N, C-alpha and C positions, 0 to 999 in steps of 0.2 A: 409803707413809710414808717420809720421808727423814731424820728426826731421828736415829735410831740409827746410820745409815750415816755421817752427818756427825760424830756423836760419836766413833765408833771411828776414822775417818780422822784427825780432828783430834788425838785423844789419842795417835796413833801417833808424833807428832813429840815430840822431847825438848825441850819448850819451857821447862820450869821449871828454874831454876838456883838451887842453894844457894850459901851464902857461900864455899864452898871451890871453886866452879867445877863441881861435879857437876851433871849435867843429867838431868832426870827427865821421864817422861810423866805421872806421877801423884805428888802429894805430899799427905799427909793434912792439912797445915796450909795448903793452898791451896784456894780455892773455885772454881778455874777449871773443873774438871770439872762442878760443879753448874751454873755459869752456862752452859756449853756445852749441857748436857742441857736446861735450861730454854729456851734459845734455840731448840733444835730442836723442842721441844714447841709453843712459840708459833708457830713457822714452819709446822708441820704443821696446827695448829689454824686458822690464817689460811687455809691452802689448802683446808680441808675444812668451814669454817663460814661460809656466806654472810652470816648475820646479823652476825657479828663483823666481817667484811670491810666491810660497809656502814657500820657504826658507826665503824670506824677511819677510813674514807674521809672522813667528814664531821666528824672531830675529836671525836666523843663519847667515845672510849675511847683511853687511852694506857697506858703501863706504868711501874712503879716497880721499882727494884732495891734489895735489902736493906731492904725497907720494914718498919718496926717496927709490928706489930699489937699492940693491947692488949685483953685479954679483959675486957670490961665487967663480967661476972658475978663474976670472981675477981681482977681487977686484976693479972693476970700478963701479961708481954709477951714477944714473940719476933720476931726478924728473919726475914722470909720471903725466899727467894732472889729471886723475881720475882712481881709481881702485875700483873694487868690491872685497870684502874680507870677511873673517871670523873675528869676533872681537878678539882682542888680549886677551889672558888668564888673568883673574883677573882685567881687565880694563873695565870701563863703556862706553857705547855708548854715543855720544854727541847728546842727544835727541833734543836739541834746534836747531840743523841744520839737515834738511831733504832735500830730493829732491824737495819737494814743496817750502820750504823756500828759497832754492837756486834759484828757479824760480823767486821769488819776489826780491831776492838780485840782480839778473842780469836783472831785468825789462823785463822779457820775454813777448813777444807779443802773448798772448794766446787767442784764441776764447773761447766763452762760452762752446762749445763742447769739446775743448781740456782741459779746466779746469775741466770739468765734468769727463773726462777720467782719469785725474791725481788724482782727488779726489776718484775715484773708486779703484785705485790701493792701495796695502798695503804700509804703510809708510816706505820708505827706509831712514835710518838714518846714519849720519856720525858716525864713530867708530874708535877707535885706531886700527891700522891695525895688524891683526894676519897673516893669510896666504892669499896671493894674489891669487884670482881666475881668474880675468880678468883685464888687464891693457890697458888703452886707451891713445893714443897719437894723438893729432890733430895739424896739421900745415896748413899754408896758403902760397900761392905764389900769391901776388897781383900785383906786378910791378917789373920791371927790371928782368924779368923771367929768362933769360939766365944766368945772373950774379948770381942769387940766387940759381941756381940748385945744385952746389956742396955742399953748406951748407945744403940745404933742404934734399938732399939724405943722407948726413952724420948723421944729427940729427935723421932722421927717422930710418936709419939702426942701429944706436946705441941703439935705444929703444928696438927693439925685441931681440937684442943680450943681453942686460942687463936683460930683463924680463926672458928670458929662461936660462940665466946664473945663475939667482937666483933660479928659479924653472922651470923645463921643463914642469910641468903640467899646469902652468898658461897660459891663453889665451892672446896672444898679438894681439891687434887690432889697426889699423892705419886709420886715416882719413885725407884727404888732400883737401883743398879748393883752386881752381885755378881760377884766374880772367881772363875773356875774354873781358873786356872792352877795347876799342881802346884808350880811354883817361882816365887819372887817376890823382887825386890830391894827391900827396904824402905829408904827414905832415912834412917830413924831408926837402922837397924843399920849403915849405911854412911856415917856422918858423918865429916867431916874429910878431909884429903888421902888419896888412895887409894894407900898405899904397899904394902899387902899384897893378899891375895886378897879378893875380894868375899864378903860374908856373905849367903848365900841363905836365905830362909825357905822351908820345905817344907810343903805342904798335902796332906792326905789327900782327894783328889778322886775322885769328885764329892761325897763325903760332906760336906766342909766347906761347900761352896757350898749344898748342899741344906739344911743346918742353918740357914743365913742366910735362905734362901728361905722355909722353913717358919715362921721367926720373923716375917718380914714379913707372912706370910699371917694371922698372929694379930691384926694390927691391925684395929680395928673399921672397918666400912664401913657407909654408910647409903644407903638407896634413896629416902628422902623427907625433906623439911624437918622439923626437930624431932628427928630421930634423931641419934645420936652416931656419928661416924666419917668416914672419907674418902668423898668423892663419887666419886672415881676414883683408881686406884692401879695402877702398872705396875712390873714387875720386868724388868730386862734383865740377861743373863748375858754376860760378856765373858771372853776369855782374854788376860790382860795380865801379862807377866813383868816389866814396868817396866825393861827393859834395852835399850830402843831397837828391839826387834823389833815388827812391826806388831801392833796391838791387833785381835783378831778377835772379831766378834759371833757368839755361839753361838745357833743357832736350833733345836737339838734338845735333848732332855732333858739336864740338869735345867731348862733354860729353859722358860718358859711357851710353849705352842704356840698357833698361830693359832686364834682362837675362844674361848680361855680368858680369863677376866676380867682376869688379870694381864698379858696380852699387850699390847705397846705399842700396836698398832693398835686393840685393844679400848678402851684408855684414850682415845685420840684420838676415836674414834667416840662414846664415852660423853660426853666433855667437849663435843663439838660439839652433841650432842643436848640435854644439860642446859643449856648456854649459850643455845642458840636458844629453848628452852622458857621458861627463867627470865628472860631479859633481852631478849626481843624488843622489849619496850616499855620503854625507859629514860626 
């Protein structure tokens, strides 16, 4: 699986700039981290799901960004980070925007081997959304973990409810990135020209990260159509001080371990199986 490696490599660059010239790896008011995470998930899913590859190759499946889904049962709506979908009837795909062009747009840090794998895949293009097949929601908990938990849970919980309220057949997938760094530079606490010392946020780790992880694990999950919850859900733990130092992927506790249901590879395997089972005949 390559998605998490690409995510941490790319987030290691101080790409985000505030209006005072400050440069950051992560900013809570930017969705760049979510888009990069979703890009990696789709990349890995294309690599591991032959059914999806065949459908993309013949133009049966495309993707949508920030797609608004509306819950038919309760008339609530929510924008999803990325969806895989059938093209809307009578509307043309946006051939100028593809998974590969998104990689350039987000300045993804890809090795030559990763670029070669991407080039070998069928071209996945943006398209006006017809039927949603898979909806991805990616969130992050980087600082003030305990205070952030109610909102994090509510935003994630509303996503699967909206997806399945719109269509029970759609696959709802969630991804959460949790920071285990003991010190963190918050852009909100370091606004304006930097004339004095930087203000660091301190965390009690690994306790704070574990609190966030346990809260995410309370989200409902489903194993069959008709149930309530996510079809697949992954948690990734990173060490990010947001000061320009490399972002490190944590692979030991408190991160989910290989074989556990919240491990990234487990999510990709599950999504590949569900997709192939549910949408083999479009």
